N, CA, C and O atoms as CSV, one atom per row, in Angstrom:
chain,resi,resn,atom,element,x,y,z
A,1,MET,N,N,8.229,-45.749,-5.821
A,1,MET,CA,C,8.664,-46.533,-4.760
A,1,MET,C,C,8.096,-45.740,-3.363
A,1,MET,O,O,8.766,-44.814,-2.906
A,2,ALA,N,N,7.073,-46.073,-2.838
A,2,ALA,CA,C,7.114,-45.428,-1.249
A,2,ALA,C,C,7.590,-45.957,-0.358
A,2,ALA,O,O,7.655,-47.181,-0.243
A,3,ASN,N,N,8.267,-44.650,0.923
A,3,ASN,CA,C,8.461,-45.255,1.867
A,3,ASN,C,C,8.015,-44.898,3.275
A,3,ASN,O,O,7.847,-43.692,3.457
A,4,ASN,N,N,7.800,-45.659,4.256
A,4,ASN,CA,C,7.110,-45.343,5.287
A,4,ASN,C,C,7.631,-44.884,6.405
A,4,ASN,O,O,8.561,-45.639,6.690
A,5,ILE,N,N,7.524,-44.004,7.235
A,5,ILE,CA,C,8.096,-43.425,8.099
A,5,ILE,C,C,6.964,-43.189,9.127
A,5,ILE,O,O,5.742,-43.272,9.003
A,6,THR,N,N,7.764,-42.866,10.198
A,6,THR,CA,C,7.022,-42.961,11.590
A,6,THR,C,C,7.072,-41.105,11.957
A,6,THR,O,O,8.189,-40.606,12.094
A,7,LEU,N,N,6.073,-40.381,12.064
A,7,LEU,CA,C,5.842,-39.382,12.273
A,7,LEU,C,C,5.490,-39.163,13.918
A,7,LEU,O,O,4.594,-39.822,14.447
A,8,THR,N,N,6.303,-38.151,14.682
A,8,THR,CA,C,5.915,-38.057,16.226
A,8,THR,C,C,5.144,-37.266,15.884
A,8,THR,O,O,5.105,-36.592,14.854
A,9,PRO,N,N,4.001,-37.344,17.370
A,9,PRO,CA,C,2.465,-36.215,17.317
A,9,PRO,C,C,2.943,-35.050,17.079
A,9,PRO,O,O,2.405,-34.453,16.147
A,10,GLU,N,N,4.423,-34.131,18.028
A,10,GLU,CA,C,4.907,-32.961,17.354
A,10,GLU,C,C,4.695,-32.642,16.060
A,10,GLU,O,O,4.032,-31.641,15.787
A,11,VAL,N,N,5.210,-33.419,15.111
A,11,VAL,CA,C,5.195,-33.155,13.842
A,11,VAL,C,C,3.952,-33.124,13.435
A,11,VAL,O,O,3.311,-32.097,13.216
A,12,VAL,N,N,3.480,-34.490,13.292
A,12,VAL,CA,C,1.658,-34.328,13.023
A,12,VAL,C,C,1.028,-33.187,13.435
A,12,VAL,O,O,0.278,-32.713,12.581
A,13,GLU,N,N,1.089,-32.630,14.405
A,13,GLU,CA,C,0.583,-31.697,14.932
A,13,GLU,C,C,1.268,-30.245,14.264
A,13,GLU,O,O,0.700,-29.166,14.427
A,14,CYS,N,N,2.378,-30.351,13.602
A,14,CYS,CA,C,3.160,-28.952,13.115
A,14,CYS,C,C,2.118,-29.166,11.994
A,14,CYS,O,O,1.130,-28.450,11.830
A,15,VAL,N,N,2.472,-30.286,11.206
A,15,VAL,CA,C,1.662,-30.174,9.741
A,15,VAL,C,C,0.318,-29.925,9.429
A,15,VAL,O,O,-0.173,-29.218,8.548
A,16,ASN,N,N,-0.518,-31.056,10.834
A,16,ASN,CA,C,-1.798,-30.421,10.690
A,16,ASN,C,C,-2.066,-28.884,10.742
A,16,ASN,O,O,-2.914,-28.435,9.971
A,17,GLY,N,N,-1.350,-27.966,11.669
A,17,GLY,CA,C,-1.332,-26.531,12.186
A,17,GLY,C,C,-0.989,-25.999,10.514
A,17,GLY,O,O,-2.018,-25.718,9.899
A,18,LEU,N,N,-0.185,-25.896,10.028
A,18,LEU,CA,C,0.212,-25.721,8.656
A,18,LEU,C,C,-0.826,-25.987,7.267
A,18,LEU,O,O,-0.726,-25.432,6.172
A,19,GLN,N,N,-1.495,-26.665,7.549
A,19,GLN,CA,C,-2.787,-27.187,6.632
A,19,GLN,C,C,-3.905,-26.461,7.148
A,19,GLN,O,O,-4.818,-26.176,6.373
A,20,THR,N,N,-3.951,-26.168,8.191
A,20,THR,CA,C,-5.145,-25.564,9.111
A,20,THR,C,C,-5.427,-24.359,8.373
A,20,THR,O,O,-6.582,-24.060,8.071
A,21,GLY,N,N,-4.522,-23.716,8.096
A,21,GLY,CA,C,-4.321,-22.399,8.277
A,21,GLY,C,C,-3.153,-21.468,8.423
A,21,GLY,O,O,-3.060,-20.340,7.939
A,22,GLY,N,N,-2.046,-22.267,9.354
A,22,GLY,CA,C,-1.194,-21.687,9.847
A,22,GLY,C,C,-0.194,-21.345,8.550
A,22,GLY,O,O,0.396,-20.265,8.587
A,23,ALA,N,N,-0.010,-22.117,7.551
A,23,ALA,CA,C,0.736,-21.924,6.230
A,23,ALA,C,C,0.140,-20.236,5.694
A,23,ALA,O,O,0.925,-19.288,5.652
A,24,GLU,N,N,-0.827,-20.144,5.447
A,24,GLU,CA,C,-1.452,-18.944,4.802
A,24,GLU,C,C,-0.847,-17.708,5.617
A,24,GLU,O,O,-0.193,-16.825,5.063
A,25,MET,N,N,-1.132,-17.731,7.010
A,25,MET,CA,C,-0.380,-16.706,8.086
A,25,MET,C,C,0.996,-16.494,7.820
A,25,MET,O,O,1.468,-15.376,8.025
A,26,TRP,N,N,1.837,-17.593,7.309
A,26,TRP,CA,C,3.137,-17.724,7.434
A,26,TRP,C,C,3.628,-17.311,5.953
A,26,TRP,O,O,4.799,-16.960,5.811
A,27,ASN,N,N,2.728,-17.349,4.817
A,27,ASN,CA,C,2.752,-16.976,3.451
A,27,ASN,C,C,2.447,-15.563,3.453
A,27,ASN,O,O,3.020,-14.931,2.566
A,28,THR,N,N,1.581,-14.812,4.334
A,28,THR,CA,C,1.278,-13.589,4.525
A,28,THR,C,C,2.519,-12.623,4.798
A,28,THR,O,O,2.972,-11.619,4.248
A,29,THR,N,N,2.880,-13.456,5.985
A,29,THR,CA,C,4.340,-12.970,6.658
A,29,THR,C,C,5.206,-12.603,5.641
A,29,THR,O,O,5.721,-11.508,5.418
A,30,LEU,N,N,5.312,-13.788,4.982
A,30,LEU,CA,C,6.482,-13.674,4.275
A,30,LEU,C,C,6.868,-12.831,3.090
A,30,LEU,O,O,7.940,-12.369,2.696
A,31,ARG,N,N,5.242,-12.776,2.526
A,31,ARG,CA,C,5.157,-11.772,1.433
A,31,ARG,C,C,5.520,-10.226,2.265
A,31,ARG,O,O,6.441,-9.444,2.029
A,32,LYS,N,N,4.528,-10.145,3.208
A,32,LYS,CA,C,5.206,-8.551,4.175
A,32,LYS,C,C,6.539,-8.386,3.904
A,32,LYS,O,O,6.918,-7.489,3.151
A,33,ALA,N,N,7.512,-9.378,4.592
A,33,ALA,CA,C,9.268,-8.966,4.683
A,33,ALA,C,C,9.729,-8.779,3.549
A,33,ALA,O,O,10.427,-7.793,3.310
A,34,LEU,N,N,9.419,-9.710,2.608
A,34,LEU,CA,C,9.597,-9.379,0.927
A,34,LEU,C,C,9.483,-8.130,0.664
A,34,LEU,O,O,10.441,-7.406,0.391
A,35,TYR,N,N,8.197,-7.733,0.727
A,35,TYR,CA,C,8.155,-6.123,0.318
A,35,TYR,C,C,8.958,-4.925,1.441
A,35,TYR,O,O,9.082,-3.789,0.982
A,36,CYS,N,N,9.411,-5.147,2.670
A,36,CYS,CA,C,10.209,-4.622,3.254
A,36,CYS,C,C,11.103,-4.874,2.583
A,36,CYS,O,O,11.319,-3.931,1.823
A,37,VAL,N,N,11.910,-5.838,2.418
A,37,VAL,CA,C,12.753,-5.889,1.945
A,37,VAL,C,C,13.804,-5.520,0.451
A,37,VAL,O,O,15.028,-5.491,0.331
A,38,VAL,N,N,12.822,-5.302,-0.423
A,38,VAL,CA,C,12.517,-5.010,-1.562
A,38,VAL,C,C,13.001,-3.502,-1.786
A,38,VAL,O,O,13.878,-3.041,-2.516
A,39,ASN,N,N,11.974,-2.810,-0.756
A,39,ASN,CA,C,11.661,-1.767,-0.922
A,39,ASN,C,C,12.587,-0.936,0.281
A,39,ASN,O,O,12.725,0.284,0.190
A,40,GLY,N,N,13.043,-1.510,1.117
A,40,GLY,CA,C,13.717,-0.999,2.080
A,40,GLY,C,C,15.354,-0.819,2.245
A,40,GLY,O,O,16.027,-1.848,2.315
A,41,GLU,N,N,15.831,0.127,2.291
A,41,GLU,CA,C,17.470,0.414,2.181
A,41,GLU,C,C,18.340,-0.014,3.549
A,41,GLU,O,O,19.567,0.034,3.642
A,42,CYS,N,N,17.569,-0.367,4.401
A,42,CYS,CA,C,18.070,-0.556,5.537
A,42,CYS,C,C,18.704,-2.189,5.543
A,42,CYS,O,O,19.458,-2.566,6.440
A,43,TYR,N,N,18.397,-2.826,4.728
A,43,TYR,CA,C,18.503,-3.965,4.699
A,43,TYR,C,C,20.116,-4.474,3.935
A,43,TYR,O,O,20.545,-5.603,3.696
A,44,GLY,N,N,20.589,-3.415,3.754
A,44,GLY,CA,C,22.770,-3.440,2.903
A,44,GLY,C,C,21.890,-3.152,1.513
A,44,GLY,O,O,20.698,-2.988,1.255
A,45,ASN,N,N,23.110,-3.181,0.780
A,45,ASN,CA,C,23.063,-3.025,-0.764
A,45,ASN,C,C,22.007,-3.695,-1.382
A,45,ASN,O,O,21.281,-4.441,-0.725
A,46,ALA,N,N,21.827,-3.488,-2.695
A,46,ALA,CA,C,21.106,-4.115,-3.453
A,46,ALA,C,C,21.412,-5.568,-3.767
A,46,ALA,O,O,20.472,-6.335,-3.977
A,47,GLU,N,N,22.744,-6.021,-3.814
A,47,GLU,CA,C,23.061,-7.022,-3.999
A,47,GLU,C,C,22.834,-8.496,-2.717
A,47,GLU,O,O,22.737,-9.707,-2.913
A,48,GLU,N,N,22.817,-7.722,-1.512
A,48,GLU,CA,C,22.449,-8.450,-0.202
A,48,GLU,C,C,20.684,-8.757,0.069
A,48,GLU,O,O,20.144,-9.794,0.456
A,49,ARG,N,N,20.084,-7.445,-0.295
A,49,ARG,CA,C,18.826,-7.400,-0.349
A,49,ARG,C,C,18.407,-8.480,-1.578
A,49,ARG,O,O,17.699,-9.468,-1.378
A,50,LEU,N,N,18.752,-8.253,-2.370
A,50,LEU,CA,C,18.645,-9.551,-3.774
A,50,LEU,C,C,18.455,-11.249,-2.849
A,50,LEU,O,O,17.423,-11.908,-2.723
A,51,LYS,N,N,19.434,-11.468,-2.487
A,51,LYS,CA,C,20.091,-12.554,-1.734
A,51,LYS,C,C,18.753,-12.923,-0.837
A,51,LYS,O,O,17.965,-13.855,-1.006
A,52,LEU,N,N,18.752,-11.714,0.344
A,52,LEU,CA,C,17.727,-12.115,1.150
A,52,LEU,C,C,16.210,-12.339,0.594
A,52,LEU,O,O,15.574,-13.247,1.131
A,53,ALA,N,N,15.579,-11.588,-0.437
A,53,ALA,CA,C,14.664,-11.367,-1.185
A,53,ALA,C,C,14.762,-12.789,-1.594
A,53,ALA,O,O,13.959,-13.545,-1.049
A,54,GLN,N,N,15.448,-13.210,-2.301
A,54,GLN,CA,C,15.864,-14.904,-2.975
A,54,GLN,C,C,15.559,-15.620,-1.995
A,54,GLN,O,O,14.642,-16.358,-2.354
A,55,GLU,N,N,15.945,-15.878,-0.517
A,55,GLU,CA,C,15.359,-16.921,0.209
A,55,GLU,C,C,14.387,-16.448,0.753
A,55,GLU,O,O,13.815,-17.409,1.267
A,56,LEU,N,N,13.668,-15.275,1.027
A,56,LEU,CA,C,12.223,-15.300,1.309
A,56,LEU,C,C,11.378,-15.691,0.379
A,56,LEU,O,O,10.250,-16.045,0.723
A,57,LEU,N,N,11.714,-15.701,-0.815
A,57,LEU,CA,C,10.812,-16.230,-2.156
A,57,LEU,C,C,10.603,-17.910,-1.659
A,57,LEU,O,O,9.552,-18.473,-1.353
A,58,CYS,N,N,12.191,-18.539,-1.710
A,58,CYS,CA,C,12.117,-20.199,-1.605
A,58,CYS,C,C,11.461,-20.196,-0.342
A,58,CYS,O,O,10.507,-20.973,-0.373
A,59,MET,N,N,11.604,-19.595,0.818
A,59,MET,CA,C,10.691,-20.164,2.012
A,59,MET,C,C,9.216,-19.784,1.598
A,59,MET,O,O,8.367,-20.552,2.051
A,60,GLN,N,N,8.647,-18.501,0.643
A,60,GLN,CA,C,7.372,-19.076,0.571
A,60,GLN,C,C,7.074,-19.955,-0.717
A,60,GLN,O,O,6.039,-20.052,-1.376
A,61,ASP,N,N,7.826,-20.325,-0.807
A,61,ASP,CA,C,7.544,-21.459,-2.206
A,61,ASP,C,C,7.459,-22.390,-1.296
A,61,ASP,O,O,6.285,-22.685,-1.069
A,62,MET,N,N,8.183,-22.942,-0.714
A,62,MET,CA,C,8.207,-24.064,0.306
A,62,MET,C,C,6.870,-24.339,1.094
A,62,MET,O,O,6.154,-25.325,0.919
A,63,ILE,N,N,6.603,-23.132,2.150
A,63,ILE,CA,C,5.410,-23.358,2.797
A,63,ILE,C,C,4.213,-22.946,1.855
A,63,ILE,O,O,3.327,-22.456,2.555
A,64,SER,N,N,3.927,-22.962,0.760
A,64,SER,CA,C,2.768,-22.725,-0.128
A,64,SER,C,C,2.216,-24.260,-0.432
A,64,SER,O,O,1.015,-24.439,-0.635
A,65,THR,N,N,3.123,-25.309,-0.449
A,65,THR,CA,C,2.817,-26.382,-0.563
A,65,THR,C,C,1.864,-27.369,0.501
A,65,THR,O,O,1.300,-28.448,0.322
A,66,PHE,N,N,1.969,-26.487,1.642
A,66,PHE,CA,C,0.847,-26.897,2.793
A,66,PHE,C,C,-0.437,-26.129,2.825
A,66,PHE,O,O,-1.307,-26.283,3.682
A,67,ILE,N,N,-0.494,-25.132,1.637
A,67,ILE,CA,C,-2.085,-24.656,1.684
A,67,ILE,C,C,-2.650,-25.366,0.832
A,67,ILE,O,O,-2.056,-25.519,-0.236
A,68,PRO,N,N,-3.940,-26.009,1.023
A,68,PRO,CA,C,-4.711,-26.755,0.338
A,68,PRO,C,C,-4.870,-25.759,-0.938
A,68,PRO,O,O,-4.392,-24.625,-0.892
A,69,GLU,N,N,-5.765,-26.378,-2.406
A,69,GLU,CA,C,-6.023,-25.612,-3.103
A,69,GLU,C,C,-7.666,-25.065,-2.692
A,69,GLU,O,O,-8.629,-25.759,-2.366
A,70,GLY,N,N,-7.610,-24.156,-2.783
A,70,GLY,CA,C,-8.769,-23.254,-2.496
A,70,GLY,C,C,-8.646,-22.947,-1.033
A,70,GLY,O,O,-9.695,-23.196,-0.438
A,71,GLY,N,N,-7.768,-22.522,-0.337
A,71,GLY,CA,C,-7.551,-22.237,0.648
A,71,GLY,C,C,-7.762,-22.943,1.914
A,71,GLY,O,O,-8.382,-24.000,1.797
A,72,ALA,N,N,-7.350,-22.574,3.242
A,72,ALA,CA,C,-7.347,-23.569,4.382
A,72,ALA,C,C,-8.679,-23.985,4.719
A,72,ALA,O,O,-9.653,-23.237,4.633
A,73,VAL,N,N,-8.728,-25.340,5.154
A,73,VAL,CA,C,-10.117,-25.983,5.439
A,73,VAL,C,C,-10.406,-25.170,6.656
A,73,VAL,O,O,-11.460,-25.332,7.271
């Protein structure tokens, strides 16, 4: 069952930006942030860092859906 929705020009532009390379940039940024959280002790105790790492991984997973197979077009 398909639902038709109307997207505003801003949403279309945002999704297009993600699909044409923006998502790869954010994916790289999230990976670097995750590395800092896991290896740094300035983000609280281990439990707090684990929670933050989990959130970053979730965000990275979501943003990865915008990266076409084989990379940006």
